[in-house]
Residue, then its C-alpha position, 0 to 999 in steps of 0.5 A: x500500500x502507498x501512503x498517498x492513498x491514505x489522503x482523502x481528496x474527495x469526501x463522500x456526501x450522502x444525498x439529501x434524502x439520506x440526511x433530510x431536514x427535521x421538523x422542529x417544535x412549531x414551524x421551524x426546521x432543522x438540518x440533519x447532524x450529517x448536514x451540520x458536520x458537512x457544513x463544518x468541513x466546508x467552513x474549515x476548508x474555506x478557512x484553510x484556502x483563505x489563509x493560504x491565499x492571504x499569505x498567512x503564516x504557516x503556524x496559522x494555516x497549520x491550525x486551520x488544517x488541524x481543525x479541518x482534519x478533526x472535522x473530516x475525522x469526526x464526520x467519518x467516525x465520531x467515536x474514535x479512541x483518543x479523539x474528542x467527540x465533536x459536539x453540537x451547540x446543544x452539547x450532544x454528540 
């Protein structure tokens, strides 16, 4: 096996029927947990690209890359040993 095969370049995204919006109490709607996690991945990736294009210092870019790696890892498996669980604003995993 080659180490470069371990780098994710394309992230699998399930279609909307697999991650439907949920009905909140009243008239509100909420998004599925997977949709929220995908949004976290996208935001972290945009931050990395923005920092690179602005010429930010390497340690700043590295912090955003670490955050992107965390979001990708917890998107795949939020119960990995040695890795803190990603929590929503409500505090639930």
